[in-house]
C-alpha positions as CSV (number, residue, x, y, z in Angstrom):
1,M,0.0,0.0,0.0
2,A,1.3,3.4,-0.9
3,N,2.4,5.8,1.8
4,R,-0.3,8.4,0.5
5,E,-3.1,5.8,1.0
6,I,-1.9,4.8,4.5
7,Y,-1.8,8.5,5.4
8,S,-5.4,9.0,4.1
9,I,-6.7,6.0,6.2
10,Y,-4.9,7.4,9.2
11,K,-6.5,10.8,8.8
12,A,-10.0,9.3,8.4
13,F,-9.6,7.1,11.5
14,R,-8.2,10.0,13.5
15,G,-11.3,12.1,12.5
16,I,-13.7,9.3,13.4
17,S,-12.0,8.9,16.8
18,F,-12.2,12.6,17.4
19,V,-15.9,12.6,16.7
20,I,-16.5,9.6,18.9
21,F,-14.5,11.3,21.7
22,I,-16.6,14.5,21.3
23,L,-19.9,12.5,21.4
24,V,-18.8,10.6,24.5
25,C,-17.8,13.8,26.3
26,S,-21.0,15.6,25.3
27,N,-23.1,12.7,26.5
28,A,-21.2,12.5,29.8
29,N,-21.6,16.2,30.3
30,A,-25.4,15.8,30.3
31,F,-25.0,14.9,33.9
32,S,-22.0,16.1,35.9
33,F,-19.8,14.7,38.7
34,H,-18.5,16.5,41.7
35,N,-15.1,14.8,41.3
36,N,-13.6,11.6,39.9
37,S,-14.4,9.7,43.1
38,H,-18.1,9.8,42.3
39,N,-18.1,7.6,39.3
40,D,-21.5,6.0,38.6
41,T,-23.3,8.8,40.5
42,A,-25.4,11.3,38.6
43,F,-25.6,14.9,39.6
44,I,-28.4,17.2,38.3
45,Y,-28.1,20.9,39.1
46,V,-30.9,23.3,39.7
47,S,-30.4,27.1,40.0
48,L,-32.4,30.3,40.0
49,R,-30.2,31.3,37.1
50,G,-31.1,28.1,35.3
51,N,-33.4,27.1,32.4
52,D,-35.5,24.0,32.2
53,T,-34.3,23.5,28.6
54,N,-30.7,23.1,29.9
55,T,-29.0,19.8,30.4
56,G,-28.8,20.0,34.2
57,T,-25.0,20.3,34.5
58,R,-23.3,22.8,36.9
59,N,-22.7,25.2,34.0
60,Y,-26.1,24.7,32.4
61,P,-28.4,24.1,35.4
62,L,-32.2,23.5,35.3
63,A,-34.6,26.1,36.8
64,S,-37.0,23.8,38.7
65,L,-36.9,20.8,40.9
66,A,-39.9,19.2,39.1
67,I,-37.9,19.0,35.8
68,A,-34.9,17.7,37.7
69,L,-37.0,14.9,39.1
70,R,-38.3,14.2,35.6
71,K,-34.8,13.9,34.3
72,A,-33.9,11.6,37.2
73,R,-37.0,9.5,36.5
74,E,-36.1,9.2,32.8
75,M,-32.5,8.1,33.7
76,R,-34.0,5.3,35.9
77,R,-36.5,4.3,33.2
78,L,-33.7,4.0,30.6
79,N,-31.3,2.2,33.0
80,N,-28.6,4.9,32.5
81,P,-25.3,3.5,33.9
82,L,-24.5,6.8,35.5
83,I,-27.0,6.2,38.3
84,K,-25.4,3.0,39.6
85,N,-24.6,4.7,43.0
86,G,-27.5,7.1,43.0
87,I,-28.8,10.4,41.7
88,H,-28.1,13.7,43.5
89,I,-30.3,16.7,42.7
90,L,-28.4,19.7,43.9
91,L,-30.2,23.0,44.5
92,E,-28.2,26.2,44.4
93,K,-28.8,28.7,47.2
94,G,-32.1,30.7,46.7
95,I,-35.8,30.7,47.1
96,Y,-37.7,28.5,44.7
97,N,-41.3,29.7,44.5
98,A,-43.5,26.7,43.9
99,G,-46.4,27.5,41.7
100,E,-47.8,24.0,42.3
101,T,-47.4,21.0,44.5
102,L,-44.3,18.9,43.8
103,F,-45.4,15.3,43.4
104,I,-43.0,12.4,44.0
105,R,-44.3,9.1,42.6
106,P,-43.3,5.4,42.7
107,E,-41.5,5.9,39.4
108,D,-39.2,8.4,41.2
109,S,-38.1,5.8,43.7
110,G,-34.5,5.0,44.2
111,T,-33.0,1.8,45.5
112,P,-30.8,1.1,48.6
113,E,-27.7,1.1,46.3
114,S,-29.0,4.0,44.2
115,P,-31.0,6.5,46.2
116,T,-32.3,9.8,44.9
117,V,-30.9,12.6,47.1
118,I,-32.4,16.1,46.9
119,E,-30.2,18.6,48.7
120,S,-28.8,22.0,48.9
121,E,-25.3,22.5,47.5
122,E,-22.7,22.3,50.2
123,N,-22.8,25.1,52.8
124,T,-25.9,26.7,51.2
125,A,-29.6,26.7,51.9
126,A,-32.2,26.3,49.3
127,V,-35.8,27.1,50.1
128,I,-39.0,25.6,48.5
129,S,-41.6,28.3,49.1
130,G,-45.4,28.2,48.7
131,G,-45.6,32.0,49.2
132,I,-46.1,35.0,47.0
133,N,-44.4,38.3,47.7
134,I,-46.6,41.4,48.2
135,Y,-45.1,44.5,46.7
136,G,-46.0,48.2,46.2
137,W,-46.8,49.2,49.8
138,E,-47.8,52.9,50.2
139,K,-48.6,54.8,53.3
140,I,-52.2,56.0,53.6
141,H,-52.3,59.7,54.5
142,E,-56.0,60.4,54.0
143,H,-58.7,59.5,56.4
144,I,-60.3,56.1,55.8
145,K,-63.8,55.3,56.9
146,G,-64.1,52.2,59.1
147,I,-60.6,52.3,60.4
148,P,-60.1,53.0,64.1
149,D,-58.9,56.4,65.1
150,A,-55.7,55.0,66.5
151,A,-54.7,53.6,63.1
152,Q,-55.4,56.7,61.0
153,G,-52.2,57.9,59.3
154,K,-50.4,54.8,60.5
155,L,-51.4,52.2,57.9
156,Y,-49.8,51.0,54.6
157,V,-51.8,49.5,51.8
158,A,-50.9,47.2,48.8
159,N,-52.8,45.7,46.0
160,A,-54.0,42.1,46.7
161,Q,-52.5,39.5,44.5
162,M,-54.3,37.5,41.8
163,M,-53.6,33.8,41.3
164,D,-55.0,31.6,38.5
165,G,-57.3,34.4,37.5
166,R,-58.8,35.0,41.0
167,L,-58.1,36.9,44.1
168,L,-55.5,35.1,46.3
169,E,-57.1,34.7,49.8
170,F,-55.0,33.9,52.8
171,R,-55.1,33.7,56.6
172,Q,-51.5,34.4,57.3
173,L,-49.1,37.2,56.4
174,W,-45.3,37.3,57.2
175,V,-43.3,40.5,57.3
176,N,-39.5,40.0,57.3
177,G,-40.1,36.4,58.5
178,N,-42.3,37.5,61.4
179,K,-46.0,36.5,61.4
180,A,-48.3,39.4,61.4
181,V,-51.7,39.3,63.2
182,R,-55.1,39.2,61.6
183,A,-57.0,42.2,62.9
184,K,-58.9,41.1,66.1
185,A,-61.1,42.7,68.6
186,F,-58.9,42.2,71.7
187,N,-55.2,42.8,71.3
188,G,-52.2,40.8,72.5
189,D,-53.2,37.8,74.7
190,S,-56.4,39.5,75.8
191,M,-59.8,37.7,75.3
192,M,-63.3,38.1,76.7
193,R,-65.6,35.4,78.1
194,I,-68.9,34.4,76.5
195,L,-72.0,35.0,78.5
196,N,-73.9,31.9,77.3
197,W,-74.4,29.4,74.5
198,N,-77.8,28.5,73.3
199,F,-77.4,25.0,72.1
200,N,-81.0,24.7,70.8
201,N,-80.8,27.9,68.7
202,Q,-77.1,27.4,67.9
203,T,-76.2,30.9,69.0
204,C,-73.7,32.5,71.3
205,I,-74.2,35.4,73.6
206,I,-71.2,37.7,74.3
207,P,-70.8,41.0,76.1
208,A,-71.2,44.2,74.2
209,I,-68.0,45.4,72.7
210,K,-67.0,49.1,72.7
211,N,-67.2,50.8,69.3
212,F,-68.3,47.6,67.6
213,N,-70.0,48.2,64.3
214,P,-72.3,45.3,63.3
215,S,-73.2,46.7,59.9
216,N,-70.6,44.6,58.0
217,V,-69.8,41.1,59.3
218,V,-68.6,39.7,56.0
219,G,-65.6,37.5,56.8
220,L,-65.9,38.0,60.5
221,E,-64.9,35.0,62.6
222,M,-65.1,33.9,66.2
223,L,-62.3,32.0,67.9
224,I,-63.6,30.2,71.0
225,H,-61.5,28.5,73.7
226,Q,-62.8,25.1,74.7
227,W,-61.0,22.8,77.2
228,W,-58.2,21.2,75.0
229,A,-59.2,22.7,71.6
230,I,-60.4,25.9,70.0
231,A,-63.1,26.3,67.4
232,I,-63.1,28.8,64.5
233,L,-66.7,29.8,63.6
234,R,-67.7,32.0,60.6
235,I,-70.2,34.6,61.8
236,R,-73.4,34.7,59.7
237,A,-75.3,37.4,61.6
238,V,-75.0,39.8,64.6
239,K,-77.9,40.9,66.7
240,M,-77.2,43.8,69.1
241,E,-78.9,43.9,72.5
242,R,-78.5,46.6,75.1
243,D,-75.6,45.0,76.9
244,S,-74.9,42.0,74.8
245,I,-74.5,40.6,71.3
246,I,-76.1,37.5,69.9
247,L,-74.0,35.7,67.2
248,S,-75.2,33.1,64.8
249,F,-73.0,31.1,62.5
250,Y,-72.8,29.4,59.1
251,Q,-73.1,25.6,58.5
252,P,-71.7,23.1,59.0
253,E,-69.8,24.5,62.0
254,S,-73.0,26.0,63.6
255,R,-74.6,22.6,64.0
256,I,-71.4,20.7,64.9
257,E,-70.4,23.2,67.5
258,S,-73.8,23.1,69.2
259,E,-74.4,19.3,69.0
260,H,-71.0,17.7,69.8
261,P,-70.4,17.3,73.6
262,W,-66.5,17.1,73.8
263,P,-65.0,19.7,73.9
264,A,-68.0,22.0,74.0
265,P,-68.2,25.6,75.0
266,W,-67.3,25.8,78.7
267,L,-69.9,27.3,81.1
268,S,-68.8,27.5,84.7
269,K,-69.4,29.9,87.6
270,E,-66.3,28.5,89.3
271,T,-63.7,29.0,86.6
272,G,-65.4,31.2,84.1
273,N,-67.0,30.6,80.7
274,S,-65.1,30.0,77.5
275,A,-62.9,32.8,76.3
276,F,-63.3,34.2,72.8
277,N,-62.0,36.7,70.3
278,L,-63.5,38.2,67.2
279,I,-61.2,38.2,64.2
280,N,-60.9,39.6,60.7
281,S,-62.6,42.9,60.4
282,L,-61.1,46.3,59.3
283,Q,-62.7,47.9,62.4
284,F,-60.3,45.9,64.6
285,L,-57.1,47.0,62.9
286,D,-55.9,49.2,65.8
287,E,-52.3,48.2,66.7
288,Q,-48.9,47.5,65.2
289,G,-48.4,44.2,63.5
290,E,-52.1,43.8,62.5
291,W,-53.3,43.3,58.9
292,Y,-56.6,42.9,57.0
293,L,-57.4,41.7,53.5
294,D,-60.2,43.7,52.0
295,K,-61.5,41.2,49.4
296,E,-64.1,43.5,48.0
297,N,-61.6,46.3,47.1
298,K,-58.7,43.9,46.6
299,K,-56.5,45.7,49.1
300,I,-54.2,44.6,52.0
301,Y,-53.9,46.9,55.0
302,Y,-51.0,46.7,57.5
303,W,-49.8,48.7,60.5
304,P,-46.0,48.2,60.5
305,R,-44.1,47.3,63.7
306,D,-41.3,49.5,64.8
307,G,-38.3,49.2,62.6
308,E,-40.2,47.8,59.6
309,D,-39.6,49.7,56.4
310,M,-42.4,48.8,54.0
311,V,-40.5,50.0,51.0
312,S,-37.9,47.3,51.5
313,A,-39.8,44.8,53.7
314,N,-40.1,41.2,52.5
315,V,-43.8,40.6,52.8
316,V,-45.1,37.1,52.0
317,A,-48.6,35.7,51.7
318,P,-49.0,31.9,51.5
319,A,-50.6,30.5,48.4
320,L,-49.9,26.8,48.3
321,T,-51.4,24.3,50.8
322,T,-49.0,21.4,50.2
323,L,-45.5,22.1,48.9
324,V,-44.4,18.4,48.4
325,K,-46.5,15.3,48.3
326,I,-44.8,11.9,48.2
327,E,-47.4,9.3,47.4
328,G,-47.3,5.7,46.4
329,T,-49.7,2.7,46.9
330,A,-49.5,-0.3,49.2
331,D,-48.3,-2.4,46.2
332,R,-46.1,0.3,44.7
333,P,-44.7,2.5,47.4
334,V,-42.2,5.3,46.9
335,T,-38.8,4.2,48.2
336,N,-35.3,5.5,48.9
337,I,-35.7,9.3,48.6
338,V,-33.6,11.6,50.7
339,F,-34.2,15.3,51.4
340,K,-31.2,17.0,52.9
341,N,-30.7,20.6,54.1
342,I,-33.8,21.9,52.3
343,S,-36.2,24.5,53.8
344,F,-39.9,24.2,53.3
345,N,-41.4,27.6,53.9
346,Y,-44.9,29.3,53.6
347,S,-48.0,27.2,53.3
348,T,-51.6,28.1,53.5
349,W,-54.8,26.4,54.7
350,M,-58.2,27.9,53.9
351,R,-60.7,25.4,55.2
352,P,-61.6,27.5,58.3
353,S,-62.5,30.4,56.0
354,L,-64.7,28.1,53.8
355,Q,-66.3,25.6,56.3
356,G,-65.2,26.7,59.8
357,H,-63.0,24.5,62.0
358,V,-64.3,22.6,65.0
359,P,-61.6,20.1,66.1
360,L,-62.1,17.0,68.3
361,Q,-58.5,16.8,69.5
362,A,-55.0,17.4,68.2
363,G,-56.3,19.4,65.3
364,M,-58.5,16.6,63.8
365,Y,-61.6,18.5,62.7
366,L,-65.1,17.2,63.0
367,L,-67.0,16.3,59.8
368,D,-70.0,15.3,61.9
369,A,-70.6,14.8,65.6
370,Y,-73.4,14.6,68.1
371,K,-74.3,13.4,71.5
372,L,-75.6,9.8,71.8
373,N,-78.8,9.4,73.9
374,P,-78.8,6.9,75.5
375,Q,-75.1,6.6,75.8
376,D,-73.4,3.3,74.7
377,T,-72.1,1.6,71.6
378,K,-71.0,-2.0,71.0
379,E,-67.4,-1.0,70.8
380,K,-67.3,1.4,73.7
381,K,-69.6,1.3,76.7
382,G,-70.8,4.6,77.9
383,L,-69.8,6.5,74.7
384,E,-71.7,9.7,74.1
385,N,-69.3,11.6,71.9
386,Q,-69.9,10.1,68.5
387,A,-67.7,11.7,65.8
388,W,-66.2,11.5,62.4
389,I,-63.0,13.4,61.7
390,G,-60.9,14.9,58.9
391,R,-57.2,15.5,58.9
392,P,-55.6,18.9,58.3
393,P,-53.2,19.2,55.4
394,A,-49.4,19.4,55.8
395,A,-46.7,21.3,54.0
396,V,-45.0,18.0,53.2
397,E,-47.2,14.9,53.1
398,V,-46.1,11.3,52.7
399,C,-48.3,8.2,51.9
400,Y,-47.2,4.7,51.2
401,A,-43.5,5.1,51.2
402,N,-40.5,3.5,52.9
403,H,-36.8,4.1,53.4
404,L,-37.2,7.9,53.1
405,K,-35.1,10.4,55.0
406,F,-35.5,14.0,55.9
407,E,-32.2,15.2,57.3
408,R,-31.3,18.7,58.6
409,C,-34.3,20.2,56.8
410,K,-36.3,23.2,58.0
411,F,-40.1,23.6,58.1
412,K,-41.0,27.2,58.8
413,H,-43.8,29.7,58.5
414,L,-46.5,27.1,57.8
415,A,-50.3,27.4,58.3
416,S,-51.1,23.9,59.3
417,T,-49.1,20.7,59.9
418,G,-45.4,20.8,59.1
419,L,-44.4,17.2,58.1
420,D,-47.0,14.4,58.0
421,F,-46.5,10.7,57.4
422,V,-50.1,9.9,56.8
423,R,-50.3,6.1,56.3
424,G,-48.6,3.2,54.8
425,T,-45.0,4.2,55.7
426,H,-42.2,2.3,57.3
427,D,-38.5,2.4,58.0
428,D,-38.1,6.1,57.4
429,V,-35.8,8.5,59.3
430,L,-36.6,12.1,60.4
431,E,-33.4,13.4,61.9
432,G,-31.9,16.8,62.7
433,N,-34.8,18.9,61.4
434,L,-36.1,22.2,62.6
435,L,-39.8,22.8,62.8
436,K,-40.7,26.3,63.7
437,D,-43.5,28.9,63.5
438,I,-46.2,26.4,62.6
439,G,-49.9,27.0,62.9
440,G,-50.8,23.3,63.6
441,T,-48.8,20.2,64.6
442,G,-45.1,20.0,63.9
443,I,-44.5,16.3,63.1
444,Q,-47.5,14.0,62.6
445,I,-47.5,10.3,61.8
446,G,-50.0,7.5,61.4
447,V,-53.7,6.9,60.8
448,Y,-56.1,8.5,63.3
449,S,-59.3,7.3,61.8
450,D,-60.6,7.2,58.3
451,K,-63.3,9.8,57.4
452,P,-66.1,7.3,57.0
453,I,-65.4,5.5,60.3
454,E,-66.5,6.7,63.7
455,T,-63.4,7.8,65.4
456,H,-63.8,5.8,68.6
457,L,-63.8,2.4,66.8
458,S,-60.5,0.6,67.1
459,Y,-58.2,0.7,64.1
460,N,-56.6,-2.6,63.2
461,P,-56.6,-3.0,59.4
462,S,-56.4,-6.3,57.7
463,D,-53.7,-4.9,55.4
464,K,-50.9,-4.2,57.9
465,R,-49.1,-2.2,55.3
466,D,-51.4,0.7,56.1
467,V,-49.9,1.0,59.6
468,C,-46.9,3.4,59.9
469,T,-44.2,1.1,61.3
470,N,-40.5,1.1,62.3
471,E,-40.1,4.9,62.0
472,L,-37.4,6.9,63.6
473,I,-38.0,10.5,64.7
474,K,-34.8,11.7,66.3
475,N,-32.9,14.9,67.2
476,N,-35.5,17.3,65.8
477,L,-36.2,20.7,67.3
478,V,-39.9,21.5,67.4
479,T,-40.6,25.0,68.6
480,D,-43.3,27.8,68.3
481,I,-45.9,25.2,67.4
482,A,-49.7,25.3,67.3
483,N,-49.6,29.1,67.2
484,E,-53.0,29.3,65.3
485,D,-54.8,26.0,66.0
486,W,-54.0,26.0,69.7
487,G,-55.1,22.4,70.3
488,C,-52.4,20.9,68.1
489,V,-49.2,19.4,69.4
490,G,-45.4,19.2,68.9
491,I,-45.1,15.6,67.8
492,S,-48.3,13.6,67.2
493,A,-48.6,9.9,66.4
494,G,-51.9,8.1,65.8
495,Y,-52.1,4.3,65.4
496,V,-48.4,3.5,65.0
497,K,-46.2,0.5,65.5
498,N,-42.6,0.2,66.6
499,I,-42.2,4.0,66.4
500,Q,-39.1,5.5,68.0
501,I,-39.3,9.1,69.1
502,E,-35.9,9.9,70.6
503,H,-33.8,12.8,71.7
504,N,-36.2,15.5,70.3
505,E,-36.7,18.8,71.9
506,V,-40.1,20.4,72.0
507,S,-40.8,23.9,73.3
508,D,-43.2,26.8,73.1
509,V,-46.3,24.7,72.3
510,S,-49.9,25.8,72.8
511,Y,-51.1,22.3,74.0
512,S,-49.3,19.0,74.6
513,G,-45.7,18.2,73.7
514,I,-45.6,14.6,72.4
515,C,-48.8,12.5,71.9
516,V,-48.9,8.9,70.9
517,G,-52.2,7.0,70.4
518,W,-55.8,7.5,69.3
519,G,-59.1,5.8,69.8
520,W,-59.8,6.0,73.6
521,T,-60.0,2.2,73.8
522,K,-58.6,-0.6,75.9
523,N,-59.0,-3.0,73.0
524,I,-56.0,-4.4,71.3
525,N,-55.5,-2.4,68.1
526,A,-52.8,-1.6,65.5
527,M,-50.5,-0.1,68.1
528,S,-47.6,-1.8,69.8
529,G,-43.9,-1.6,70.5
530,N,-43.6,2.2,70.6
531,R,-40.6,3.9,72.3
532,I,-40.5,7.5,73.5
533,Y,-37.0,8.0,74.8
534,A,-34.8,10.8,76.1
535,N,-36.9,13.7,74.7
536,K,-37.0,17.1,76.3
537,V,-40.4,18.9,76.5
538,T,-40.5,22.3,78.1
539,H,-42.7,25.4,77.9
540,Y,-45.9,23.8,76.7
541,A,-49.6,24.3,77.5
542,K,-49.3,27.9,76.5
543,R,-53.0,28.2,75.7
544,M,-54.9,24.9,76.4
545,Y,-55.1,22.6,79.4
546,D,-56.2,19.0,80.0
547,V,-52.6,18.6,78.9
548,G,-49.5,16.5,79.3
549,G,-45.8,16.9,78.3
550,I,-46.1,13.3,77.1
551,Y,-49.7,12.1,76.4
552,T,-51.0,8.7,75.5
553,L,-54.3,7.1,74.3
554,S,-55.4,3.5,74.0
555,A,-53.7,0.1,74.4
556,Q,-50.1,0.0,73.2
557,P,-48.5,-3.4,74.2
558,Q,-44.7,-3.5,74.7
559,S,-44.5,0.3,74.6
560,I,-42.1,2.2,76.8
561,I,-41.6,5.9,77.8
562,E,-38.3,6.4,79.5
563,N,-35.5,8.8,80.2
564,N,-37.5,11.9,79.2
565,Y,-37.3,15.4,80.7
566,I,-40.6,17.3,81.2
567,D,-40.6,20.8,82.7
568,S,-42.0,24.4,82.6
569,I,-45.7,24.3,81.9
570,Y,-47.0,27.7,81.0
571,K,-49.6,29.3,83.2
572,A,-52.3,29.6,80.5
573,P,-54.5,32.7,80.9
574,Y,-57.9,31.2,80.0
575,P,-58.1,27.5,80.9
576,H,-61.4,25.8,81.7
577,D,-59.7,24.4,84.9
578,P,-56.5,26.1,86.1
579,K,-55.4,22.9,87.8
580,H,-55.9,20.5,84.9
581,W,-52.3,20.3,83.7
582,Y,-49.8,17.4,84.0
583,Y,-46.3,16.3,83.2
584,F,-47.5,12.9,82.1
585,Y,-51.0,12.1,81.0
586,L,-52.2,8.6,80.3
587,D,-55.7,9.1,78.9
588,E,-58.5,6.8,78.2
589,G,-57.6,3.2,77.4
590,S,-53.9,3.6,77.9
591,S,-52.6,0.1,78.6
592,Y,-49.5,-2.1,78.6
593,I,-47.2,1.0,78.8
594,T,-44.1,1.2,80.9
595,L,-43.0,4.7,82.2
596,K,-39.5,4.5,83.6
597,N,-36.8,7.0,84.7
598,N,-38.6,10.1,83.4
599,W,-37.7,13.4,85.1
600,S,-40.1,16.1,86.1
601,P,-39.8,18.7,88.9
602,E,-42.6,17.1,90.8
603,I,-45.0,14.1,90.2
604,K,-48.2,15.4,88.7
605,V,-49.7,12.7,86.6
606,M,-53.2,12.0,85.1
607,K,-54.3,8.4,84.8
608,N,-57.8,8.6,83.2
609,S,-59.7,5.3,82.7
610,N,-56.5,3.4,82.0
611,G,-56.5,-0.3,81.0
612,P,-54.3,-3.0,82.5
613,G,-50.6,-3.6,82.3
614,N,-49.1,-0.1,82.9
615,Q,-45.9,0.1,85.0
616,W,-44.6,3.2,86.8
617,I,-40.9,2.9,87.7
618,N,-38.8,5.7,89.3
619,N,-40.3,8.8,87.7
620,G,-40.2,12.3,89.0
621,P,-37.6,14.5,90.7
622,S,-35.5,11.6,92.0
623,V,-34.3,10.6,88.5
624,I,-30.5,10.9,88.4
625,K,-28.8,13.9,86.9
626,E,-27.1,11.9,84.2
627,I,-30.4,10.8,82.7
628,R,-31.8,14.3,83.0
629,D,-28.8,15.9,81.3
630,A,-28.8,13.4,78.4
631,A,-32.4,14.2,77.4
632,G,-33.0,16.4,74.3
633,L,-30.8,16.9,71.3
634,E,-27.6,15.0,71.1
635,P,-24.4,17.1,70.9
636,Q,-24.0,17.1,67.1
637,Y,-27.5,18.7,66.8
638,K,-27.4,21.2,69.6
639,Y,-26.6,24.0,67.1
640,L,-30.4,23.9,66.4
641,L,-31.1,25.4,69.8
642,Q,-30.2,28.8,68.5
643,E,-33.6,28.6,66.8
644,K,-35.5,27.6,70.0
645,T,-38.2,30.0,71.2
646,V,-39.6,30.5,74.7
647,D,-42.0,33.2,75.8
648,N,-40.1,34.4,79.0
649,H,-42.8,36.9,79.9
650,W,-45.3,34.1,80.5
651,P,-45.4,32.7,84.0
652,I,-44.7,29.0,84.7
653,N,-46.9,26.7,86.8
654,H,-45.5,24.8,89.7
655,A,-47.0,21.6,91.2
656,D,-47.6,21.2,94.9
657,K,-44.8,19.4,96.8
658,K,-46.7,16.1,96.8
659,I,-47.7,13.3,94.5
660,E,-50.9,14.1,92.7
661,I,-52.4,11.3,90.7
662,D,-56.0,11.8,89.4
663,G,-58.4,9.4,87.9
664,K,-58.2,5.6,87.9
């Protein structure tokens, strides 16, 4: 062969090799690596500067987490070899405003060897936000009819936002991360007490209110304090008497509030009737930090707090109810997803504005309820409080999933529940998370009862996959909780099995700290093997009594509550019974539970209609210092305590220097 022919073949081969090299490099660049030690691990980048038509590399990031998940899903579908050791979706620092709920499906599942990890880039914090910013605030200089004299010349106004072609309604507003206050009749912690409740006419009689104008009650609500829960009632009509006001309400809450017996409006000459407030009227906007949404004129009014510059203030209204929903089925669960160092901020919940809100307990709202006469059911002798319940939404909801992990995430500025494992989950880990400034419950897990089923019937499904099992909730800080629905709790578990709630810290809660169980029954049910260990619960019962730092319901064989620290119960201003607070509360049906080595400053315990098999071993102030000091967050998570809130201006209750055990 001539030299010229050999040279021509060489040039052609070299060209083909170069093309192949370029194609390989281009294909590899579709997904990037941190470094050469991460071979067989795919990295997909998301950035506020990105574009969803990009490839998802560090230099060409995507703009949304939803599209990043889609790319990950397609890589798994096509068995891309790059995912052998997992897929990491890395979010650059910034606030990602979620226009719709992010759904994670069974097709998004990872495997033990190849999980999908969604995390902020190293040493940064990415925020998934369900809020909308409110801009264009202007000070009102002219006199406005209907605004109190104290507020004239002090208010700012902005145009209300439109969303999906309609006015965005909301019940919360945050200014520079601080929750503002819906305009209310009585400021601060002040409330008044009702005069009476007419259960037959479904009306409430309250004292006359100074300067109250009954001409416009559109959107006006009543918050009423009832034993261990509040109710939020939409006011339909107001009738003025000489020294009182008669309120009537919309359905369904009018009927439910007047017919259900527990918890009902409290009427007592000894301790005072139920406290109440009226909320959401422009005529009540009379102090700093209050706001009002004028739906008719599409305006938002706000009286700034000292130091708030409304020209530069970050004002956020929540628009999205659920930010992330992870949902599979019993046969096809979602598996092996990790969220790490992600913040979930700003969620809404509008049901109280649309249907009212009358909870039974722990925020579970009544769909129907009435008093049985005569009392008694086949399942529960003496039952009078027949009820069917619904479950409030959460910012992050999980159904039918396993081997998930939420690690060092933040859940902040949320209207209802923070993180909820609803049903069908197992072998998941929630560790090192912050839950703060939440209107309802912080962490919630397990079935309570299904909507069609009366809530006092024992839950023990034939398909055991429905029961949340083998979950670990550890080293989380849960603080400033239930600041709107006062009857919610820090950590709440329904019918759960082999749940471990360990080394968490709960503080500044309106009701109970950690609650496990549901059903009020001594019958064997789906619950067993639960462990509540080395938690620290302080500064609770801020608003509601009939309360415990740790609270249980129903039979829970082989369950143990040990090495916990309970202290500092707030002296709530309007309890139905000022003495009805406890460090430990074993409520109806609590059975087969061991309480051991739990520290509290005194022994004040409620045992109400307990079943058999409970054991009490060395609880109270005699527990050794080493156990007391070890409760709460472990050392590697104590940095979270800089976020802990306590209302130091609230007084603390102290038990008498004696054992005080009530009930049977």
